[in-house]
C-alpha positions as CSV (number, residue, x, y, z in Angstrom):
1,M,127.3,124.4,176.7
2,H,130.9,125.3,175.9
3,T,130.4,129.0,176.9
4,I,128.6,128.1,180.1
5,T,131.4,125.7,181.0
6,L,134.1,128.3,180.4
7,I,132.3,131.0,182.4
8,R,131.6,128.7,185.3
9,M,135.3,127.6,185.3
10,R,136.4,131.2,185.5
11,L,133.9,132.5,188.0
12,D,132.2,129.8,190.1
13,P,134.2,128.6,193.2
14,S,132.6,125.2,193.4
15,T,133.2,124.6,189.7
16,K,136.9,125.6,190.2
17,T,137.1,123.0,193.0
18,Y,135.5,120.4,190.8
19,V,137.8,121.0,187.9
20,A,140.9,121.1,190.2
21,R,139.8,117.7,191.6
22,K,139.4,116.2,188.2
23,I,142.9,117.4,187.2
24,T,144.4,116.0,190.3
25,E,142.7,112.7,189.4
26,G,144.9,112.7,186.3
27,K,142.5,114.1,183.7
28,T,143.6,116.8,181.3
29,S,142.0,120.2,181.3
30,R,139.9,119.2,178.2
31,D,138.8,116.0,179.9
32,A,137.8,118.0,183.0
33,Q,135.8,120.4,180.8
34,R,134.1,117.4,179.2
35,C,133.1,116.0,182.6
36,L,131.8,119.4,183.7
37,K,129.7,119.7,180.5
38,R,128.1,116.3,181.5
39,V,127.4,117.6,185.0
40,I,125.8,120.8,183.7
41,C,123.7,118.8,181.1
42,R,122.4,116.5,183.8
43,H,121.5,119.5,186.0
44,I,119.7,121.3,183.2
45,F,117.8,118.1,182.2
46,K,116.6,117.7,185.8
47,I,115.4,121.3,185.9
48,L,113.5,120.8,182.6
49,E,112.1,117.5,183.6
50,H,110.8,118.9,186.9
51,A,109.3,121.9,185.1
52,D,107.6,119.5,182.6
53,R,106.1,117.5,185.5
54,N,104.7,120.6,187.1
55,R,103.1,121.7,183.8
56,L,101.5,118.3,183.3
57,G,100.2,118.4,186.9
58,N,98.6,121.8,186.2
59,V,97.0,120.5,183.0
60,E,95.5,117.6,184.9
61,K,94.1,119.9,187.6
62,L,92.6,122.1,184.9
63,A,91.0,119.1,183.2
64,Q,89.5,117.9,186.5
65,A,88.2,121.3,187.2
66,A,86.4,121.5,183.9
């Protein structure tokens, strides 16, 4: 997560904006990184959760077909 955060902070324009906004809110750079890690974790969890639902749906369709 730390590496993903650092790369995104360096390269991604929307992430740069997010971190700049957090710093203007009074957070330190480390606090902004912590917040960004939480955002990234939530995003990854949603992707995994969505993929899991799709897989379960396919299993149910296969069971019904059998």
